C-alpha positions in Angstrom: 4.1 -14.4 0.9 3.6 -15.1 -3.2 2.4 -18.2 -4.2 4.8 -20.9 -2.7 3.7 -23.7 -4.6 4.6 -22.1 -8.0 7.7 -21.0 -6.9 8.5 -24.4 -5.1 7.6 -26.1 -8.2 9.8 -24.0 -10.9 12.7 -25.3 -8.4 12.7 -28.8 -8.6 15.7 -30.7 -10.0 15.9 -32.8 -13.4 15.4 -36.1 -11.5 12.5 -34.7 -10.1 11.1 -33.5 -13.6 11.8 -36.5 -15.2 9.7 -38.2 -12.2 6.6 -36.0 -13.7 6.6 -38.7 -16.5 6.1 -41.8 -14.3 1.7 -41.9 -14.2 0.7 -41.4 -10.7 4.1 -39.8 -9.8 3.4 -36.1 -10.3 0.4 -36.1 -8.2 2.3 -38.0 -5.5 5.3 -35.4 -5.8 2.4 -32.1 -6.4 1.2 -33.4 -2.8 4.2 -33.5 -0.9 5.3 -30.0 -2.4 1.8 -28.8 -1.2 2.6 -30.0 2.5 6.5 -28.6 1.9 4.9 -25.5 0.6 2.3 -25.3 3.9 4.9 -26.1 6.2 6.7 -22.9 5.2 4.4 -20.9 5.2 3.3 -21.7 8.4 7.2 -21.4 10.0 7.2 -18.1 8.3 4.0 -17.2 10.6 5.3 -18.8 13.3 8.6 -16.8 13.0 7.1 -13.6 12.5 4.8 -14.0 16.0 8.3 -14.8 17.6 10.2 -11.9 16.6 7.0 -9.9 17.9 7.4 -12.1 21.0 11.4 -11.0 21.2 9.5 -7.2 20.8 7.4 -8.0 24.3 10.4 -9.3 26.3 12.3 -6.0 25.2 9.5 -4.1 26.1 9.4 -6.4 29.6 13.4 -6.1 30.4 12.6 -2.3 29.6 9.9 -1.8 32.2 12.0 -4.4 34.5 15.3 -1.5 34.4 13.2 1.4 35.1 12.3 -0.5 38.0 8.7 -0.4 37.2 7.5 -4.3 38.1 3.9 -3.9 38.6 3.3 -4.1 35.2 5.6 -7.0 34.4 2.6 -10.1 35.0 0.9 -8.0 31.5 3.6 -8.5 29.3 3.9 -12.5 30.7 0.7 -12.6 29.7 0.8 -11.6 26.6 4.0 -13.3 26.2 2.8 -16.5 26.6 -0.3 -16.3 24.4 2.2 -15.5 21.4 3.9 -18.4 21.9 1.0 -20.3 22.4 -0.4 -19.2 19.2 3.0 -19.8 17.1 3.7 -23.1 18.6 -0.5 -23.7 17.4 0.4 -22.4 13.6 3.7 -23.7 13.4 2.7 -27.7 14.7 -1.1 -27.3 12.6 -1.1 -30.8 10.9 -4.2 -31.1 7.9 -2.1 -34.0 6.4 -5.5 -36.5 7.2 -7.9 -33.8 5.5 -7.2 -34.3 1.7 -6.6 -31.3 1.3 -3.0 -31.8 -0.5 -4.4 -34.5 -2.6 -3.8 -33.0 -6.2 -6.5 -34.4 -7.8 -9.4 -32.8 -6.0 -7.9 -29.7 -4.9 -7.8 -27.2 -7.9 -5.9 -23.6 -8.5 -8.9 -21.7 -7.2 -9.3 -23.3 -4.4 -5.9 -22.9 -2.8 -6.3 -19.8 -4.2 -8.6 -19.2 -1.4 -6.0 -20.8 1.7 -3.4 -18.8 0.4 -5.5 -15.4 0.6 -6.6 -16.6 4.3 -2.6 -16.8 5.2 -1.8 -13.3 3.3 -4.5 -11.9 5.3 -3.2 -13.3 8.7 0.2 -11.2 8.0 -1.6 -8.3 7.5 -3.0 -9.4 11.0 0.4 -9.9 12.1 1.1 -6.2 10.7 -2.3 -5.2 12.7 -0.8 -7.0 15.7 2.7 -5.1 15.4 0.9 -1.6 15.5 -0.5 -2.9 18.7 2.3 -3.7 20.1 4.3 -0.7 19.3 1.3 1.5 20.9 2.4 0.3 24.3 3.9 3.2 26.1 7.5 2.9 27.1 8.6 3.1 30.9 8.0 6.5 32.7 5.4 7.4 29.4 2.2 6.1 31.2 0.4 2.9 32.0 0.6 0.3 29.8 -2.3 -1.8 30.8 -4.4 0.0 28.2 -2.0 -0.9 25.6 -1.2 -4.6 26.8 -5.4 -5.0 26.6 -5.8 -3.6 23.1 -2.7 -5.9 21.9 -4.4 -8.3 23.7 -7.5 -8.0 22.1 -5.6 -8.1 18.8 -3.9 -11.4 19.6 -7.6 -12.8 20.7 -8.8 -11.7 17.2 -5.9 -13.3 15.3 -5.8 -16.8 17.6 -9.7 -16.9 16.3 -9.0 -16.6 12.9 -6.5 -18.8 12.9 -8.5 -21.5 14.6 -10.6 -21.0 11.7 -8.0 -22.2 9.0 -8.4 -25.4 9.3 -12.1 -24.6 8.9 -11.4 -22.9 5.2 -9.6 -26.2 4.3 -12.1 -28.7 5.5 -15.0 -26.5 3.5 -13.0 -26.4 0.6 -12.3 -30.2 1.0 -16.1 -31.0 1.2 -16.5 -29.3 -1.7 -13.9 -30.8 -3.9 -14.5 -34.2 -2.4 
């Protein structure tokens, strides 16, 4: 993820650029642009989790095909937790916090949030590695691998819940 706000701002059409000349319109427009960028970032993170969830389902199917159904409950639990985090990320709402108010939030504060979001991507990579460590059917008991992935997922869930705190702290600091 790069600086999505700058990229989105550069892609505005001539009518939107003309609107910048109207007093007060630019602040409204930039605020809406930041909302859009935040939403796109969250959708990207949620889609990445959905991809990981698809891999978990493929692993569960492999265990089913190998007639090793005793471990399926582990995969089901992991599947539900991945889905829950994806939904929490996708439907997070910060509209009432003042975070998107251009007059209050500067580039430095935005950089903190973007840095946080980029660290979430690193955590998703760690989760992917944890999921890859789950042995294939016939190569060992998947319980330890699933538990390791659940621990990584728990850490990610806890970190995501802290995003609201990061944003609220920024709003308090600049407000």
